[in-house]
N, C-alpha and C positions, 0 to 999 in steps of 0.2 A: 504494500500500500504506500501512498505518498503522504508523508506527514508534513504539514506546513508550520513553519515557525516565523512569525511576523515581527519585523523590526521597523518601526517608524511608519512612513507614509503609505498611502494607498497605491495600488498597482496602476501605473500610467502606461498606456500603449504608445508606441512610437508612431510617427507620421507615415504617410503612404510612401510606397516604393517609387523612386524616381525611374522613369522609363529608360530602358537600356537603349543606348544609341547603336544603331546597326553598323557593323564593321565587318570587313571580310575576315573570315577565320584564317588562322595561319595554316600553311600547307607544308611547313618544314618543322620538324621537331626541335625543341630547345636543346642546346648542347648538354652533353653529359658532364657532370662535375669532374674536375681533374683529380681531386683528392678529397678525403674526408676532412670535415671541420669539427674540431672539438672545442667545447666551451662550457660555461656554467649553465645550470638549469635556469629557466625563467624565474623571476622573482615570486610569481604566484604559487610555485610548487611547494607543497608541504612534504616533509620526510615521513615515509610510512615504514614501519618496522616489519620485516618479513617474518614468517612463522619460523620458530625454532624447529628444525627437523626432528629433534628428540621428542617434540610434543605434537608431531603431525597426527591428524585425525583420519587421513585417508591413505589407502594403499597407493603406491606409485603406479603410474600408467605408462606403459611402453618403456619402462626403465627410468622414467623421469618423475620427480615429485615437484609440483608447481607450488613454491613457497609464497610467491607474491605475484599477482597480476594487478598492476596499478596504472590507471589512466587518469590524467588530469588535463582539463581543457579550459581554455580561456578565450571567450568570444569577444572580449573587449578590445577596442583599438582597431587599427587598420591592418594588423598582422596577427590574425588568430593563431593560437598555438595549441598543439596537442602533445603533451608530455607522456611518454610511455616508458614504463620500467617493468622488467621481468626478472625474477629471481628463481632459479631452477636448480635442483640437485640431481646428480647422476646416481640413482639408487642402485643400478647394476650396469653391467657391460652394455646392455641394449640402449641405455640412455646416453652413452658418451657421444654418439654421433649427433644426437639432437642438441646437446649442450655445446658442442664444438663449433656451432655456426648459428647465425641468425640473419634474417633478411629484412630490409626496409624498402618498400616501394613508394614512389612519389612521382609527381609530375613536375619536372624542373622548370616548366614555363611559368609556374606561379607558386611553386613550393620549394622550400629548402630544408635540409636536414642538418641538425647540429647534434653530434654525439656528446654525451656527458661523461660516462665512465664505462669501462669494462673491467670488472673485478672478478677474482677467483679466490674462494675461501677453501683452504685445505688444512686439515688438522688444527682448526681454530685460528689459523693465520690468514688474514685477508691481504691479497696481493693485487697491485695495479697491473692489469694486463693490456693496457693500451699499446705498449711497445711490442707485444707479442700477438697482436690481432691484425690480420691483413684485411683491409676493406677495399673492395673493388666495385666499380660501377659499370653497369651494362644495361643495354636496352632489354626489356623483358616484354616482348610482344606475344603474349600467350594466345591471342586470337588471330595471329597472322594467317593461319590456314583458312580463316573465315573472312579474309579480306578486310580486317579491322586493325588499324594501327593507331595507337593513342599516345605514342611518345613517352610512355611510362618508363622510368628508370628504376632498376633494383640495385640497392647497395647490399652486397654480400660480404658479411663479416665472418672470417674464419679465425678461430682461437686456437693457439698452439697448446699442446700438453694438457689435455683434459683427462682426468682419471675418475674411476669409480669413487664415489663419496664426495667429489668436488661440488662446490656450489658456485654457479656462474651468475653474476649480477650485472646486467647492462641497462642503460637508459639513454634515451635520445628524445629530441623534440622535432616535430614537423611543423614548420611555420607556413602560413599562407592559406588562401582561399580562392577558389575559382572566381575570377573577376566578373564572369557572367552573372553571378548571383547578386550583383549590385550591393554588396556588403551584407547580404542576408546569410544566415548560417543554419545548419541543421546537423544533428549528430545522433548516432545510435551507439549504445554501449551494451555489449552482451554481459549478462549476469552469470550465465551458466553455459557450459559446453558439453561435449561428449567425454570430457576428461574432468577429474576432480581438481579443485584449486583450494589450497590451504587458506589463502587470504586474498580476497578480491576487494579492491577499493576503487571508488570512482569519485571524482569531483568535476563538475562542469559549471563554469562561471559565465554569466551573461550580463550585459547592461540591463539596468532596471527596466522591466517591461518588454524586453526583446524576446524572451522565451514565451512566445504566445501559445505554444502547444507543448504539452509534456504528458507522458504516461508510461506505465510499465505493462507490457503484455508479452505472453500470457502470464497469469499468476500474479502473485503479490511479492513485493520486496520492501525492505525497510529503507526507502529513499527519503531523505530529509530534503525539504524544499525551504530554503532559508532566504528571506527577503530582507535586504539591508537598504540603506538610504540610496546608494548609487548602483548597486548590483544585486543580483540574486544568484543563488548557488544551489546545485543539486548534489547531494552527497550519499554515497554508500560507504558507511564505515567498514573498515577491514573485517570481513566475515568469511567463514569457510563456505564454499559452494560445491555441492556434490555433483557428480556427473549425471547427465540426463541421457538415458538410452532412447534415442529417437525411434519411433515406430516406422516400419517400412510400409509403403503404400499409402502414405499420408499426402493429401493434395498440397501443392506448392503454396496455396493461399494460407495455409495454417502454419504458424510459427510454433515450433515445439520448444524453443529455447527462449526464456524470458529476456527481454531487451528494454533498457531505458531509452526512450525516444524523446528528443527535444527538437523543437523547430521554431525559428523566428517567423515562419509562415503561419498565420492564424488559422486558415482553412484552405480548402481546395480552390475557392474563388480567388483567394490571395495568390495562390500559385499560378492560376490562369492569368491573372493580371500581370504577373512577372513574365510569363512566357509569351503573351500575345505580341509584344513589340518585336520579338525575335523574328517573327514571320511577317512583319509589316514591310513589304518590299515594293519598290516602285516598278511599274510595268516596263519591260525592256523590249526594244524593237525586234530583236531576233525571235523572241518567244512569241510576241504578238504576230509576227509574220508566219511562224509555224502554225499558230492557232488558225489563222486565215486559210492556210493551205489545207488543214484538216477539215475546216468548215466547208470549203469548196468541194472536197472530195467525197463528202458524205451527205446524205439527204436529210437525216433526222438528227435532232439534238442528242438523242441517246447513242446513235451510231458515232457521232462526233466525239462524245465523251469517252466511249470505249476505245476509239482510235487513239485519243490522247493518252489514256491509261496504258494501253499496250505499247505506245511509243516510249513512255518513260520506263515501263517495266523491262522491255526487251531491247531497247536501243541505247539505254544509259546503264552501263555496267555498275555493279555495286562495288564501291571502294570507300571505306571509312577512314578518313584522316582526322581523328578527333584530338588534335593537339590543342591543349590549353582551352581557350575559348571555343574552339571548334567542337568541343563535346556537346555544346548546346546551340551555337550560332550556325545557321545553315549557310552554305555557299550561295551566291546569287544564282537565280535561275539562268541568267544569260551565261554565266561562267560554266554552270553544269551542262548547258546545251553545247557549249563550245568544246569542253574537255571530254564530254560523253562519259563521265563517271561521277559518282556521288554516293553519299551514305543515305540513310533514311531521311535525314533532315533536308538534304539537298534535293533528293528525288521528290519528296513531299512538296517542297517550295516550288519546284518546276511544275508539278501536276496542278498545284493550286493556281498558279498564274495561267496555265493553259485552260483550266476549268472556268476560271473567272472570265477569261477572254471569250470563252464559248457561252457566256451568260448563265453559268451555273452558280448556285450558292454553295460555297465550299470553305471550310476552315480546317486548320491542322488540329490533330487530337493526339495527346500523349497517352501511351498505353504501356503495359508491362507484359512482355511475351510469356513469362513463366508464372508469375504470381499475381496476375491482374485481377483475379477474383477476390483477392484479399487486400487490395489497395485501400478499400474503405476502412480497414482496420489499422492502417499505417499512419505515421505522422505525415501531415501535409508538407510536401517538399518536392523539388525537382528530382531528388534522388529516388523517388518511388517509381520512376519511369525509366525504361531503357529503349523505347521505340516511339516513333511518331508516324501517324498515318493521316488520311484525309477523311473527314466526315462531309458528306455531300447530301444536300436536301433537294429533292426533285419531285414535283407533282405530289406533294404530301408524304413522300416516302423518304426514309433515311438510309443512306448507303455508307458502308465503311469500306474504303478502298485503300489497299496497301500497295504503294508504288514499288516496293522492293521485291514483290513476288515476280515470277517469270512464267511465261507460257500459260497465262491464265485465259481460259476460254469463257464463252457465254456472252450473251447480250446483257444490257444493264439490269434487266428484270430477273436474270437467272445467275448472274456472276456470283461466284462464291465469296461470301463475306465472313472474314474471320471473327470469332467472338473471343476476345481476350478478357472478358469479364466486365471491367469498367474502363472508361476512357475519360480524359479531361479535355474538352474542346477549348481551344485557345481563341476565344472570340471576344475577350474583354468583358464578358458578362458575368452573371452570378449563378450560372448553371451548376457549377461544381462538377462532381463526378456524375457521369450518366452511364446507365447500363447499356452494354452492346448486345445483350441477348436478343435473338430474333423473337418476334411475337409468337411464332409456333415453329417447332422443329419440322423439317421436311419428313413426310410420311413415307416416301418411296425410298427403297434401298439404293445406295449410291455405288455399291459393288454387287454385280450380278454375274455369277459364274455358272456356266452350264457345261458339264463334262459328260461325254459319252465314252464309257470304257468298254470296249468290245473284246470279250474273252471267248467269243463263240468258237474260235478255232481250237480251243483246248491247249494243253501244255506243249504240244508239238508245233504250235504256230505262234508267231508274235502276237501280242495284244496290241490293239490300236486305241489310242486315246485322242479324242477330239475335244477341244476346249474352245469355248467362246466366252470371253470376259468383257462385260459392258461396264464402263466406269463413267460416272457423272460427278458433278460438283468438285469438291476438293480432291477426291481420289483421281479424277480425270486430270486435274491440273498437275498433281504430283507425278503421275505416270508420263504425262506429256513432257515434263521437265526431265524426267529420268531418261526417256528415249532421246531427247535432244542432247543430253550429256553423254550417254553411253552408246547411242546408235542402236539400230535394230539388232546388229550382230551382238552387241553387249547384252541386250535384253534376252536374246535367244540363248546366249551362253549361260546366263544366270538361271534361266528356266531349266535348261538342260541339266545343270548341276543339281537342281532340286529333284528332277526326275531320276537321275542316276542314284542319288542318295536314297530315294524312296523305293524305286523298283529294281535297282540294279542297272544293267546295261540298257541304254535308251538312246534314241536319236530322232531328230526331226525328219519326218517323211517328206516334208516340203518346208520352205522358209516360212517363218512367222509372218503374219500379215496384220497390218494396223490400218484402221479406218478412223479418221478424226473429223468430226463435225464441230468446228471451232465455235460457231455461233450458238449451237445447242449445248456446247461443252459436253459432248458425248464421244467417248473414245472406246473403240471396239478392237480387241486383240483376239486373233484366231490362230489356233495351233493344231497341228496334226503330228502326233508323236508315235513312234514305233517302239514298243516295249518288248525287248528281245526275249526276256524270260522273267516276268514279274512274280513268279510263283515260288513258294517255299514248300519243302517236304512237310507233310503232316505227321502227327504221331501215329496215325494209322497208315500202313504201308500202301494201300491202294488209293489213298487220297492225297491231294496236294492243296495248298492254301494260297489265297491272294488276300493281302491286307492293305488297307488304305485309310486315309483320313480326309475329311472335308476341310482342307487346309485354309479355305476362306474364312472359316469360323475361328478366329484367333482369340487370344487371351484379352480380357477386358480389365484385368487386374494385375498389378505387379506381382511377380513371383515372390513367394515367401512372406507375403504380407501377414502380419499377426492376426490371429483369429479373434482373440479377445482384446479389445482396443479401448483407448481413451481418446483417440483422435478419429476424425472421419476417415472413411476408406475411399481412396481415389478410384475413379472409373474412367477408362479411356473413352471419352464422349466428345463429339457424337460418332457413333459407329452404327452402321446399318448395312448388313451383308446378307445376301441370299445366295445359297450354293446348292445347285441341283446336280445329282449324279444319276445317270442312266446306265445301268450295268446290263450289257447285252449278253445273255446267258448262252451256255452250250446247249446243243441239241434243240435249238429253237425254243428253249424253255421247258421242253418235255422232261418230266422226271424231277423238276424242281418244285419243292413245296416251301414257299416263303410267305410268312405271315405278314399281313399289313399291320403296321405299327404307328403309334402316334404318341409323342411326348410334348408336353407343354410345361415350361418353367417361367414363372414371372415373380418378380420381387421389386424392391424399390430401385434396383440398379439396372436391370435388363429384362428383356422378354425374349425367350428362346422357344422355337417350335421345330419339331422334327416329325416328319411323316414319311412312311414308306409304303409303296404300292407295287404289288406283283401284277404286271401287265403282259401276260403271255410270254413272249420271247425276251422281255426286259424286266428289270426290277428298278423302280425309281425311288431315290432317296432325296428328300427335300429338307434343307436346313436353313433356318433364318434366325439371325441374332440382331436385336435392336437395343442399344443402350438407352436408358431413360433419364439419367442424371449425371452430372459431373462428379458427384461423390454422394455417399450416404452416411448418416450419423452412426456413431460407434455401436449403438444398440441394434442396428440392422446388419452390422458387418458379418456376424457369424452365419446368419442365414444366407447372405449373399455369397460368401465364400464357399459354403457347402453346395449351394445351387450352381455356382460357377464350376466347381469340380465335376458335378453331375453333367453339366452342359458339355464340358470338354470330353468327358468319357463317351458321351452320345455321338461325338463326331468321328469316332473310330469304328471301323467295321471290318469284318473278315468273313470269307466264305470258303468252305471246304468243297473241293471239286473232285470228280473222278472221271477218267476217260471212259467212253462208252464201251460196253462189252460186245465183242464181235460174235 
């Protein structure tokens, strides 16, 4: 819980945010520091005593005992500072590697790091180890393979001669704040992790009235909120914090670790007011000319809009150069059009200008790709978002268009619209967060697989597998992008690998065929596969067996998700697949006695139907799975998991066969 301690006057809110003046974001990363800087801690820092390892209350984790995790933050002044101190003991050999190094990541375009001390305590004697610590700086572009470069630098510190029983104590301060925030600040401080901490302490100091939002979620913690004349402070006195074992299969929207969250943004409308000026761009002649060309080439407003969307999606490659201010400030649409590359901000800005030139009402909207359904429970801040798309209003309908997608099919009325949970439109208004959820989920299945498995020739003849897969919506978009990336030969190779693993030796009897109706967003894949010997010997000598699975009916739940839970159970939603298998029998079906069957499973998470019918020379099996929710509450999880296991088992089938007696 938050305990408030009042000193003096009433809480006074600061004035409105000054609009950010548009400037071109940097396209070159800031230089890497030449060497580490050592200096004294900031004046606001208070000394915190680490836990005595002889009085530790927790077992070591991974060979390390965390004696102190101390964060102290000061948002006052023009150079905000975050002081970090860690004190760790190598409880056994496994912990030496962890203690012998540490890393500090920062953006040199607006942040700098000052190291304060590196100490080692051995046999009761504390030694200064600055002269035996190597600190090297290097670019750390962890998302380079995703075409994302942010200019971040990592300082890697390596400490010589660390032994079992040693205690390593290091501290440093990161100064600076992204200038795009216009002096606003927001911070998150974790209270627990998946490891136990002997003493966790937090201090966060703000100018009086600047901490407009604060809370602890989930759970409660003894956070003191102290208000003084000129500043206010949030404190967690040094306390032991036990490890939290996170449950598997929990939706991203749910935070399982308690966090102290503080922001100088009062609410989501405040964040929208901050972000709106970033996308206030003057029309550029090259972009206006492109819009005129698109308008002349298409007859209807809807067709023009889709042409503009596809131009930005497919003719402007994705490349994110988020150096410094570029993490939030988009490149100008004219620049993006000239270079033909851009990140989500640049592509969104270009699509916005094209849409407005085509007389559509469109605004940018901030979203979170992974945890968007839980944004309404986060602190209001720009840090809650990692993506920006376009919200477009047309004829009373709302459309969410993502210009970073590729190979997207459909006309405006059927184009796939992602649902990231909540979005924050940047229109300068008071809307705040809005739900992206469609009014009603589509009822038709978006994956339709029809397989005809012809085993009529018996064991001495190859079986023939005919497959027709019809994809619509997002499934069609993803397959279209995959084919563009890997080619038909790559698609055929992947499919053949699957058949070889499932049936043994297999080969395509003819090349795979693809039909693509882009406007309807309907993709059809046809296959003809020869299975040379898909059978297995049976336990009975005169019989042999063929086994298969309706592979289109996949898992809806993460493997190994806990059955008895305290958190919701995540469901892979939306999913709607229909898979039909026609088994062409030996002897024209004569001598086969196959019962018609039907299974129905429905719960809070999904609906599954299975039906089989013996139709003379063939046996038809029909499977259909439809997800019903993004997640289910903990009290429903056990039933859903049990039903899910039953559903998966119903997708496997096998038949015993015998050759006809002459």
